[in-house]
DRENDO-1510 file (C-alpha; in Angstrom, 1 decimal, always signed):
<recs>
REC; n; res; u; v; w
REC; 1; UNK; +0.1; -0.3; +0.2 .
REC; 2; UNK; +1.6; +3.3; -1.1 .
REC; 3; UNK; +2.2; +6.0; +1.4 .
REC; 4; UNK; -0.8; +7.9; -0.4 .
REC; 5; UNK; -3.2; +5.6; +0.2 .
REC; 6; UNK; -2.2; +4.7; +3.4 .
REC; 7; UNK; -2.9; +9.2; +3.9 .
REC; 8; UNK; -5.8; +9.1; +2.6 .
REC; 9; UNK; -6.8; +6.4; +4.6 .
REC; 10; UNK; -6.5; +8.1; +8.1 .
REC; 11; UNK; -7.7; +11.5; +6.5 .
REC; 12; UNK; -11.3; +9.7; +6.2 .
REC; 13; UNK; -11.1; +7.9; +9.7 .
REC; 14; UNK; -9.9; +11.4; +10.7 .
REC; 15; UNK; -13.4; +12.7; +9.3 .
REC; 16; UNK; -15.1; +10.4; +9.9 .
REC; 17; UNK; -13.9; +10.7; +13.5 .
REC; 18; UNK; -15.1; +15.0; +13.5 .
REC; 19; UNK; -18.8; +14.3; +11.9 .
REC; 20; UNK; -19.9; +11.6; +14.7 .
REC; 21; UNK; -18.8; +14.0; +17.4 .
REC; 22; UNK; -20.6; +17.7; +15.1 .
REC; 23; UNK; -23.8; +14.5; +15.4 .
REC; 24; UNK; -22.8; +13.0; +19.1 .
REC; 25; UNK; -23.1; +16.7; +20.3 .
REC; 26; UNK; -25.3; +18.5; +18.5 .
REC; 27; UNK; -28.1; +16.2; +20.2 .
REC; 28; UNK; -26.6; +18.0; +23.7 .
REC; 29; UNK; -28.4; +21.0; +22.2 .
REC; 30; UNK; -31.6; +19.2; +23.3 .
REC; 31; UNK; -30.6; +18.7; +26.8 .
REC; 32; UNK; -31.9; +19.8; +29.3 .
REC; 33; UNK; -29.0; +22.3; +31.4 .
REC; 34; UNK; -29.5; +21.8; +35.4 .
REC; 35; UNK; -27.1; +25.2; +35.4 .
REC; 36; UNK; -30.1; +27.9; +33.2 .
REC; 37; UNK; -27.8; +28.7; +31.3 .
REC; 38; UNK; -26.0; +30.8; +34.1 .
REC; 39; UNK; -21.8; +29.8; +34.6 .
REC; 40; UNK; -21.7; +28.5; +38.6 .
REC; 41; UNK; -20.7; +30.9; +40.5 .
REC; 42; UNK; -20.1; +30.4; +44.5 .
REC; 43; UNK; -22.3; +33.2; +46.6 .
REC; 44; UNK; -21.0; +36.4; +47.3 .
REC; 45; UNK; -19.3; +35.7; +51.1 .
REC; 46; UNK; -16.1; +36.3; +53.8 .
REC; 47; UNK; -12.0; +35.3; +52.3 .
REC; 48; UNK; -10.4; +34.3; +54.4 .
REC; 49; UNK; -6.7; +32.7; +53.9 .
REC; 50; UNK; -4.4; +31.1; +56.1 .
REC; 51; UNK; -1.0; +30.4; +55.4 .
REC; 52; UNK; +0.4; +26.6; +55.4 .
REC; 53; UNK; +3.8; +25.5; +57.4 .
REC; 54; UNK; +5.1; +25.1; +54.3 .
REC; 55; UNK; +4.1; +28.6; +52.8 .
REC; 56; UNK; +1.1; +28.1; +50.6 .
REC; 57; UNK; -1.9; +30.0; +51.0 .
REC; 58; UNK; -5.4; +28.6; +51.0 .
REC; 59; UNK; -8.2; +30.8; +50.2 .
REC; 60; UNK; -11.5; +29.9; +51.2 .
REC; 61; UNK; -15.0; +31.7; +50.8 .
REC; 62; UNK; -18.0; +32.1; +53.5 .
REC; 63; UNK; -21.4; +32.8; +52.4 .
REC; 64; UNK; -24.3; +33.5; +54.6 .
REC; 65; UNK; -27.8; +34.9; +54.3 .
REC; 66; UNK; -29.3; +37.2; +56.3 .
REC; 67; UNK; -31.3; +34.9; +57.9 .
REC; 68; UNK; -28.9; +32.2; +58.7 .
REC; 69; UNK; -29.4; +30.2; +61.6 .
REC; 70; UNK; -25.9; +29.6; +63.6 .
REC; 71; UNK; -27.2; +26.8; +65.4 .
REC; 72; UNK; -26.6; +25.0; +61.9 .
REC; 73; UNK; -23.7; +22.9; +61.8 .
REC; 74; UNK; -20.8; +24.5; +59.0 .
REC; 75; UNK; -20.9; +23.0; +55.5 .
REC; 76; UNK; -17.1; +23.0; +54.3 .
REC; 77; UNK; -17.3; +22.6; +50.5 .
REC; 78; UNK; -13.6; +20.4; +49.2 .
REC; 79; UNK; -13.3; +20.6; +44.8 .
REC; 80; UNK; -11.8; +18.3; +42.6 .
REC; 81; UNK; -9.3; +18.0; +40.9 .
REC; 82; UNK; -8.6; +21.3; +38.2 .
REC; 83; UNK; -11.7; +23.0; +40.1 .
REC; 84; UNK; -12.6; +26.0; +42.1 .
REC; 85; UNK; -15.1; +27.2; +44.9 .
REC; 86; UNK; -17.2; +28.0; +42.2 .
REC; 87; UNK; -18.1; +24.9; +41.0 .
REC; 88; UNK; -19.2; +25.1; +44.2 .
REC; 89; UNK; -22.0; +27.2; +43.2 .
REC; 90; UNK; -25.2; +25.6; +42.3 .
REC; 91; UNK; -25.3; +23.0; +44.9 .
REC; 92; UNK; -23.6; +26.0; +47.7 .
REC; 93; UNK; -26.3; +29.1; +46.8 .
REC; 94; UNK; -29.1; +26.4; +47.0 .
REC; 95; UNK; -27.5; +25.6; +50.6 .
REC; 96; UNK; -27.4; +29.0; +51.9 .
REC; 97; UNK; -31.7; +29.5; +50.9 .
REC; 98; UNK; -31.8; +26.7; +53.3 .
REC; 99; UNK; -30.2; +28.3; +56.3 .
REC; 100; UNK; -26.7; +27.6; +56.2 .
REC; 101; UNK; -22.8; +28.4; +56.5 .
REC; 102; UNK; -21.0; +27.5; +53.9 .
REC; 103; UNK; -17.6; +27.4; +52.7 .
REC; 104; UNK; -15.4; +26.2; +50.2 .
REC; 105; UNK; -11.6; +26.0; +50.2 .
REC; 106; UNK; -9.8; +26.5; +47.4 .
REC; 107; UNK; -6.5; +23.6; +47.3 .
REC; 108; UNK; -3.4; +24.8; +47.0 .
REC; 109; UNK; -3.2; +25.9; +42.8 .
REC; 110; UNK; -5.9; +25.9; +42.6 .
REC; 111; UNK; -8.6; +28.9; +42.4 .
REC; 112; UNK; -7.2; +31.6; +44.8 .
REC; 113; UNK; -4.7; +29.2; +46.7 .
REC; 114; UNK; -0.9; +29.2; +46.4 .
REC; 115; UNK; +1.5; +25.9; +46.3 .
REC; 116; UNK; +3.6; +25.7; +49.2 .
REC; 117; UNK; +7.2; +24.3; +49.3 .
REC; 118; UNK; +5.3; +20.0; +49.7 .
REC; 119; UNK; +4.6; +20.0; +46.6 .
REC; 120; UNK; +0.3; +18.4; +45.8 .
REC; 121; UNK; +0.4; +15.1; +47.4 .
REC; 122; UNK; -2.9; +14.3; +49.0 .
REC; 123; UNK; -1.3; +13.5; +52.0 .
REC; 124; UNK; -0.5; +17.5; +51.9 .
REC; 125; UNK; -3.8; +18.4; +51.1 .
REC; 126; UNK; -5.2; +16.7; +54.1 .
REC; 127; UNK; -2.7; +18.7; +55.9 .
REC; 128; UNK; -3.4; +22.1; +53.8 .
REC; 129; UNK; -7.7; +20.7; +55.6 .
REC; 130; UNK; -6.4; +20.5; +59.2 .
REC; 131; UNK; -4.5; +23.4; +59.5 .
REC; 132; UNK; -7.2; +25.4; +57.7 .
REC; 133; UNK; -9.5; +24.0; +60.7 .
REC; 134; UNK; -7.1; +24.8; +63.0 .
REC; 135; UNK; -6.7; +28.7; +62.1 .
REC; 136; UNK; -10.6; +29.0; +61.6 .
REC; 137; UNK; -11.0; +27.6; +64.6 .
REC; 138; UNK; -13.4; +25.4; +62.7 .
REC; 139; UNK; -15.9; +23.5; +64.5 .
REC; 140; UNK; -19.6; +21.6; +64.2 .
REC; 141; UNK; -18.2; +20.9; +61.2 .
REC; 142; UNK; -20.2; +18.8; +57.6 .
REC; 143; UNK; -17.4; +18.3; +55.8 .
REC; 144; UNK; -17.6; +17.8; +51.3 .
REC; 145; UNK; -15.8; +16.2; +49.2 .
REC; 146; UNK; -16.2; +16.1; +45.7 .
REC; 147; UNK; -13.4; +14.3; +43.7 .
REC; 148; UNK; -9.9; +15.5; +44.8 .
REC; 149; UNK; -11.6; +16.7; +46.8 .
REC; 150; UNK; -13.2; +13.4; +49.1 .
REC; 151; UNK; -10.1; +12.4; +49.0 .
REC; 152; UNK; -8.7; +14.9; +51.0 .
REC; 153; UNK; -11.2; +15.3; +53.5 .
REC; 154; UNK; -10.6; +11.1; +54.2 .
REC; 155; UNK; -7.1; +12.2; +53.8 .
REC; 156; UNK; -7.3; +14.4; +57.0 .
REC; 157; UNK; -9.6; +12.3; +58.8 .
REC; 158; UNK; -7.0; +9.6; +58.9 .
REC; 159; UNK; -3.9; +11.3; +59.5 .
REC; 160; UNK; -5.4; +13.8; +61.8 .
REC; 161; UNK; -7.8; +12.1; +63.4 .
REC; 162; UNK; -6.9; +14.8; +66.5 .
REC; 163; UNK; -8.8; +17.3; +64.2 .
REC; 164; UNK; -11.2; +15.7; +63.0 .
REC; 165; UNK; -12.1; +14.3; +66.5 .
REC; 166; UNK; -12.9; +18.5; +67.8 .
REC; 167; UNK; -14.2; +19.8; +64.8 .
REC; 168; UNK; -16.2; +18.1; +61.9 .
REC; 169; UNK; -18.8; +15.7; +62.7 .
REC; 170; UNK; -19.8; +14.7; +59.5 .
REC; 171; UNK; -18.5; +13.7; +56.0 .
REC; 172; UNK; -20.5; +13.5; +52.4 .
REC; 173; UNK; -18.7; +11.9; +50.1 .
REC; 174; UNK; -18.9; +12.2; +46.5 .
REC; 175; UNK; -18.3; +11.0; +43.2 .
REC; 176; UNK; -14.8; +9.8; +44.6 .
REC; 177; UNK; -11.9; +6.7; +45.3 .
REC; 178; UNK; -10.2; +5.2; +48.6 .
REC; 179; UNK; -7.3; +4.9; +46.3 .
REC; 180; UNK; -5.0; +5.0; +43.0 .
REC; 181; UNK; -3.6; +2.0; +42.5 .
REC; 182; UNK; -5.4; +0.1; +40.1 .
REC; 183; UNK; -3.5; -0.2; +36.5 .
REC; 184; UNK; -6.6; +1.9; +34.8 .
REC; 185; UNK; -5.5; +4.8; +37.1 .
REC; 186; UNK; -2.3; +4.7; +37.1 .
REC; 187; UNK; -2.7; +5.0; +33.4 .
REC; 188; UNK; -5.3; +7.8; +33.0 .
REC; 189; UNK; -2.9; +9.7; +34.7 .
REC; 190; UNK; +0.0; +8.6; +33.2 .
REC; 191; UNK; -2.3; +10.8; +30.1 .
REC; 192; UNK; -3.6; +13.3; +32.3 .
REC; 193; UNK; -0.4; +13.9; +33.1 .
REC; 194; UNK; +1.4; +14.8; +29.5 .
REC; 195; UNK; +1.4; +18.6; +28.5 .
REC; 196; UNK; -1.7; +19.7; +26.4 .
REC; 197; UNK; -2.6; +23.3; +26.9 .
REC; 198; UNK; -6.7; +23.9; +26.9 .
REC; 199; UNK; -7.1; +27.1; +24.3 .
REC; 200; UNK; -10.9; +28.5; +24.4 .
REC; 201; UNK; -10.9; +29.7; +21.3 .
REC; 202; UNK; -9.1; +26.7; +19.9 .
REC; 203; UNK; -12.0; +24.2; +21.3 .
REC; 204; UNK; -13.5; +21.7; +18.5 .
REC; 205; UNK; -16.2; +19.7; +18.4 .
REC; 206; UNK; -13.7; +16.2; +19.7 .
REC; 207; UNK; -13.3; +17.8; +22.8 .
REC; 208; UNK; -16.7; +18.5; +23.5 .
REC; 209; UNK; -17.1; +14.9; +23.9 .
REC; 210; UNK; -14.3; +13.8; +25.3 .
REC; 211; UNK; -15.7; +16.0; +27.9 .
REC; 212; UNK; -18.9; +14.4; +28.1 .
REC; 213; UNK; -16.9; +11.8; +29.9 .
REC; 214; UNK; -17.5; +13.7; +32.6 .
REC; 215; UNK; -20.9; +13.7; +32.7 .
REC; 216; UNK; -23.9; +10.9; +32.8 .
REC; 217; UNK; -26.2; +10.2; +29.7 .
REC; 218; UNK; -27.6; +13.6; +28.5 .
REC; 219; UNK; -25.1; +16.7; +29.5 .
REC; 220; UNK; -25.8; +20.3; +27.9 .
REC; 221; UNK; -24.4; +21.5; +25.8 .
REC; 222; UNK; -24.1; +25.1; +28.7 .
REC; 223; UNK; -22.6; +22.3; +30.8 .
REC; 224; UNK; -19.5; +21.1; +28.3 .
REC; 225; UNK; -18.8; +24.6; +27.9 .
REC; 226; UNK; -19.1; +25.3; +31.3 .
REC; 227; UNK; -16.4; +22.3; +31.7 .
REC; 228; UNK; -14.4; +23.2; +29.0 .
REC; 229; UNK; -14.0; +26.9; +30.8 .
REC; 230; UNK; -13.1; +25.8; +34.4 .
REC; 231; UNK; -11.1; +23.1; +33.4 .
REC; 232; UNK; -8.7; +26.5; +31.1 .
REC; 233; UNK; -9.0; +28.6; +34.6 .
REC; 234; UNK; -6.6; +26.3; +36.2 .
REC; 235; UNK; -2.8; +26.6; +34.9 .
REC; 236; UNK; -1.2; +24.0; +33.1 .
REC; 237; UNK; +1.9; +23.6; +36.0 .
REC; 238; UNK; -0.7; +22.7; +38.5 .
REC; 239; UNK; -2.6; +20.5; +36.8 .
REC; 240; UNK; -0.2; +18.3; +35.4 .
REC; 241; UNK; +1.9; +18.4; +38.9 .
REC; 242; UNK; -1.5; +17.6; +40.8 .
REC; 243; UNK; -2.9; +14.5; +38.5 .
REC; 244; UNK; +1.1; +13.2; +38.8 .
REC; 245; UNK; +0.8; +13.0; +42.9 .
REC; 246; UNK; -2.5; +11.0; +42.7 .
REC; 247; UNK; -0.6; +8.4; +41.5 .
REC; 248; UNK; +0.4; +7.8; +44.9 .
REC; 249; UNK; -3.0; +8.1; +46.9 .
REC; 250; UNK; -3.8; +4.8; +48.5 .
REC; 251; UNK; -5.8; +5.3; +51.5 .
REC; 252; UNK; -8.1; +1.8; +50.9 .
REC; 253; UNK; -6.7; +0.2; +54.1 .
REC; 254; UNK; -6.9; +3.3; +56.1 .
REC; 255; UNK; -10.8; +4.2; +55.7 .
REC; 256; UNK; -12.5; +1.6; +58.5 .
REC; 257; UNK; -10.7; +4.0; +60.8 .
REC; 258; UNK; -13.6; +7.2; +59.6 .
REC; 259; UNK; -15.9; +6.8; +62.7 .
REC; 260; UNK; -19.0; +9.5; +62.0 .
REC; 261; UNK; -22.2; +9.9; +60.6 .
REC; 262; UNK; -20.5; +9.0; +56.4 .
REC; 263; UNK; -23.1; +9.7; +53.5 .
REC; 264; UNK; -21.4; +8.5; +50.3 .
REC; 265; UNK; -22.8; +9.8; +46.7 .
REC; 266; UNK; -22.1; +7.9; +43.9 .
REC; 267; UNK; -23.2; +7.7; +40.1 .
REC; 268; UNK; -23.5; +4.7; +38.0 .
REC; 269; UNK; -22.0; +6.0; +34.9 .
REC; 270; UNK; -19.4; +7.9; +36.9 .
REC; 271; UNK; -16.4; +7.3; +33.6 .
REC; 272; UNK; -13.5; +8.5; +35.8 .
REC; 273; UNK; -14.5; +7.3; +40.1 .
REC; 274; UNK; -17.1; +4.4; +38.9 .
REC; 275; UNK; -19.8; +3.2; +41.0 .
REC; 276; UNK; -17.7; +1.0; +42.4 .
REC; 277; UNK; -15.9; +2.7; +44.2 .
REC; 278; UNK; -18.3; +4.4; +46.4 .
REC; 279; UNK; -19.6; +0.5; +47.0 .
REC; 280; UNK; -15.6; +0.4; +48.4 .
REC; 281; UNK; -15.7; +2.9; +50.6 .
REC; 282; UNK; -19.0; +2.8; +52.0 .
REC; 283; UNK; -18.0; -1.5; +53.2 .
REC; 284; UNK; -15.4; -0.1; +54.8 .
REC; 285; UNK; -16.6; +2.9; +57.0 .
REC; 286; UNK; -18.8; +1.2; +59.6 .
REC; 287; UNK; -22.7; +2.5; +60.0 .
REC; 288; UNK; -21.8; +4.3; +56.2 .
REC; 289; UNK; -24.9; +5.3; +53.5 .
REC; 290; UNK; -24.0; +4.5; +49.8 .
REC; 291; UNK; -26.1; +6.3; +47.6 .
REC; 292; UNK; -26.3; +5.5; +44.5 .
REC; 293; UNK; -27.8; +8.1; +42.0 .
REC; 294; UNK; -28.6; +6.9; +38.8 .
REC; 295; UNK; -27.5; +7.8; +35.2 .
REC; 296; UNK; -25.5; +10.6; +36.8 .
REC; 297; UNK; -21.8; +11.0; +35.7 .
REC; 298; UNK; -18.8; +12.8; +37.4 .
REC; 299; UNK; -19.5; +16.2; +37.4 .
REC; 300; UNK; -22.7; +15.0; +38.9 .
REC; 301; UNK; -22.0; +18.2; +41.6 .
REC; 302; UNK; -23.6; +20.0; +38.5 .
REC; 303; UNK; -25.6; +17.4; +36.8 .
REC; 304; UNK; -27.1; +16.4; +40.0 .
REC; 305; UNK; -27.4; +20.3; +42.3 .
REC; 306; UNK; -30.7; +20.1; +43.2 .
REC; 307; UNK; -31.0; +16.3; +44.4 .
REC; 308; UNK; -27.0; +17.0; +46.2 .
REC; 309; UNK; -28.6; +19.8; +47.6 .
REC; 310; UNK; -31.1; +17.8; +49.6 .
REC; 311; UNK; -28.9; +15.4; +50.4 .
REC; 312; UNK; -26.2; +17.2; +52.4 .
REC; 313; UNK; -29.2; +19.2; +54.1 .
REC; 314; UNK; -29.9; +16.1; +55.5 .
REC; 315; UNK; -27.2; +14.8; +56.6 .
REC; 316; UNK; -26.3; +17.8; +58.1 .
REC; 317; UNK; -28.9; +17.9; +59.9 .
REC; 318; UNK; -30.4; +14.2; +60.7 .
REC; 319; UNK; -27.0; +12.4; +59.9 .
REC; 320; UNK; -27.3; +9.0; +57.5 .
REC; 321; UNK; -29.6; +7.1; +59.8 .
REC; 322; UNK; -33.2; +9.0; +58.3 .
REC; 323; UNK; -31.3; +9.3; +54.9 .
REC; 324; UNK; -31.8; +5.0; +54.1 .
</recs>
């Protein structure tokens, strides 16, 4: 076969993939948009920062309504990889409207937080949370983590039990895992740490179709664009180094020590941290409750924001038993 014939064949395959992506992405325009066409944004609140022992500056923002009931626990939200506090906006606003004080914490290098000398390992992320809780004297906290934020939250629990015993009353884990040791994760993390700058102006239907993988079966076009914009706001160096650092994460044999009310939420169409990961976490933590979110993908904090706000309200007010 001549090189021209091979080249023509490759061009045909590429063209076929492009037009297939275009048709698939076109279908997303008719899907319901859980964000209502409004870019996620955390409610206006009080900004406080904490400088950690390795020099990182960790940003927090706390939103509270004028009618908030301060007898209720503080709900602290921790985002995932390449994300930031604004991505919690839809859930946070619903909880603020219910009268909660809601805090979002930018993990190091993300959002408005800086990076310290200790790097990006998940062990360090757990220590950051411990130091934020201590420095701001947070008590009666319902700690909620999504994806890498859930990993940081669990690491806080197992590495700093003396902090969590005094300060955390309940734990919410959304679309997360207790280990990245599986070969599938190791391969994915290697792929994710390849230098591939994200240029929003150059986004095409192929990249939009790839982005759809973080959602369930029916993402809206608006959510796809919002997800691409969120990732683009994360500095490339942070994305690469954070992704590489997750390869060492494995606390699966330690999370059984977590002994506070724990809610685990997992989506049946989550391709990044599959439903089975939620099952493993719930099996390991005595008394925890696993909520199966049918059809939900990894970025369920957007696509299922109303249901998640309801579940977190119930967790904060009643614990896990009444949810069963």
